[in-house]
N, CA and C atoms as a LAMMPS dump frame, in Angstrom:
ITEM: TIMESTEP
0
ITEM: NUMBER OF ATOMS
132
ITEM: BOX BOUNDS ff ff ff
-5.0000000000000000e+02 5.0000000000000000e+02
-5.0000000000000000e+02 5.0000000000000000e+02
-5.0000000000000000e+02 5.0000000000000000e+02
ITEM: ATOMS id mol type element x y z
1 1 1 N 265.289 233.325 -195.888
2 1 2 C 263.586 233.068 -195.671
3 1 3 C 263.417 231.608 -195.711
4 2 1 N 262.579 231.171 -195.054
5 2 2 C 262.152 230.103 -194.577
6 2 3 C 261.611 229.4 -195.615
7 3 1 N 262.227 228.201 -195.748
8 3 2 C 261.129 227.283 -196.961
9 3 3 C 259.869 227.455 -197.196
10 4 1 N 259.054 227.348 -196.134
11 4 2 C 257.166 226.973 -196.365
12 4 3 C 256.881 228.239 -195.808
13 5 1 N 257.62 229.603 -195.858
14 5 2 C 256.857 230.82 -196.119
15 5 3 C 256.167 231.446 -197.934
16 6 1 N 254.773 231.322 -197.327
17 6 2 C 253.886 231.452 -198.743
18 6 3 C 253.152 233.131 -198.449
19 7 1 N 253.433 233.829 -199.184
20 7 2 C 252.922 235.206 -199.024
21 7 3 C 251.372 234.928 -199.408
22 8 1 N 250.486 235.878 -198.59
23 8 2 C 248.598 235.703 -198.708
24 8 3 C 248.744 236.731 -199.906
25 9 1 N 247.961 236.507 -200.652
26 9 2 C 247.777 237.235 -201.935
27 9 3 C 246.424 237.29 -202.757
28 10 1 N 246.093 237.429 -201.217
29 10 2 C 243.792 237.268 -201.257
30 10 3 C 243.598 238.882 -201.156
31 11 1 N 242.807 239.222 -202.114
32 11 2 C 242.154 240.52 -201.604
33 11 3 C 240.609 240.118 -200.869
34 12 1 N 240.998 240.65 -199.836
35 12 2 C 239.94 240.55 -198.439
36 12 3 C 238.273 240.828 -199.188
37 13 1 N 238.348 241.799 -199.843
38 13 2 C 237.003 242.72 -200.345
39 13 3 C 236.712 241.916 -201.445
40 14 1 N 237.116 240.821 -202
41 14 2 C 236.755 239.649 -202.994
42 14 3 C 236.418 238.275 -203.078
43 15 1 N 237.605 237.936 -201.569
44 15 2 C 237 236.33 -201.264
45 15 3 C 235.967 236.667 -200.563
46 16 1 N 235.103 235.077 -200.902
47 16 2 C 233.644 235.309 -200.294
48 16 3 C 233.888 233.715 -199.278
49 17 1 N 234.96 232.988 -199.591
50 17 2 C 235.29 232.014 -198.756
51 17 3 C 234.714 230.788 -199.203
52 18 1 N 234.528 230.786 -200.322
53 18 2 C 233.838 229.493 -201.515
54 18 3 C 234.597 228.477 -201.497
55 19 1 N 235.771 228.49 -201.71
56 19 2 C 237.084 227.557 -201.602
57 19 3 C 237.404 226.939 -203.121
58 20 1 N 237.078 227.862 -203.837
59 20 2 C 237.219 227.873 -205.618
60 20 3 C 238.771 227.374 -205.58
61 21 1 N 239.496 228.477 -204.872
62 21 2 C 241.031 228.152 -205.219
63 21 3 C 241.961 227.42 -204.765
64 22 1 N 241.398 226.409 -203.44
65 22 2 C 241.585 225.59 -203.11
66 22 3 C 241.377 224.063 -204.292
67 23 1 N 240.384 223.891 -204.68
68 23 2 C 239.871 222.848 -205.752
69 23 3 C 241.092 223.361 -207.123
70 24 1 N 241.118 224.472 -207.318
71 24 2 C 242.235 224.498 -208.6
72 24 3 C 243.862 224.783 -208.44
73 25 1 N 244.135 224.741 -207.117
74 25 2 C 245.453 224.895 -206.51
75 25 3 C 246.279 223.413 -206.753
76 26 1 N 247.028 223.419 -207.831
77 26 2 C 247.416 221.951 -208.172
78 26 3 C 248.618 221.338 -207.038
79 27 1 N 249.099 222.102 -206.107
80 27 2 C 249.971 221.507 -205.111
81 27 3 C 249.265 221.656 -203.787
82 28 1 N 248.101 221.831 -204.101
83 28 2 C 247.294 221.606 -202.43
84 28 3 C 247.991 222.28 -201.199
85 29 1 N 248.192 223.603 -202.324
86 29 2 C 249.337 224.394 -200.812
87 29 3 C 248.119 225.335 -199.876
88 30 1 N 246.71 225.373 -200.156
89 30 2 C 245.909 226.377 -200.034
90 30 3 C 244.977 225.469 -199.132
91 31 1 N 245.108 226.208 -197.78
92 31 2 C 243.952 224.98 -196.792
93 31 3 C 242.671 226.217 -196.372
94 32 1 N 241.49 225.721 -196.089
95 32 2 C 241.057 227.191 -195.828
96 32 3 C 240.043 226.313 -194.59
97 33 1 N 240.206 227.156 -193.055
98 33 2 C 239.098 226.712 -192.252
99 33 3 C 238.263 227.707 -191.841
100 34 1 N 237.264 227.312 -190.769
101 34 2 C 236.273 228.192 -190.463
102 34 3 C 236.803 228.612 -188.89
103 35 1 N 236.832 229.956 -188.953
104 35 2 C 236.995 230.261 -187.311
105 35 3 C 235.762 231.367 -186.699
106 36 1 N 235.383 230.994 -185.94
107 36 2 C 234.171 231.982 -185.505
108 36 3 C 234.172 233.131 -185.373
109 37 1 N 234.854 233.68 -184.862
110 37 2 C 235.462 234.913 -184.562
111 37 3 C 235.87 235.72 -185.892
112 38 1 N 236.366 235.056 -187.368
113 38 2 C 237.073 235.419 -188.111
114 38 3 C 236.471 235.105 -189.535
115 39 1 N 235.238 234.489 -189.295
116 39 2 C 235.054 233.765 -190.476
117 39 3 C 235.81 232.759 -190.81
118 40 1 N 236.213 233.162 -192.146
119 40 2 C 237.291 231.921 -192.816
120 40 3 C 238.863 232.595 -192.613
121 41 1 N 239.881 231.955 -192.229
122 41 2 C 240.845 232.079 -192.575
123 41 3 C 241.37 231.21 -193.295
124 42 1 N 242.572 231.199 -194.195
125 42 2 C 243.648 230.568 -195.014
126 42 3 C 244.836 229.95 -194.407
127 43 1 N 245.016 229.132 -194.398
128 43 2 C 246.264 228.181 -194.205
129 43 3 C 247.653 227.619 -194.88
130 44 1 N 248.881 228.008 -194.669
131 44 2 C 249.452 227.159 -195.77
132 44 3 C 250.547 226.127 -194.801
């Protein structure tokens, strides 16, 4: 397995794209980008 692989554990129906998870992540491993076609997408 690739060392940088992180599985997505977001329940799409619960995510509002507010970014709270980014602020709370102690390792700064979550990034949120705005994709005009898909709204919010997460990058690791």
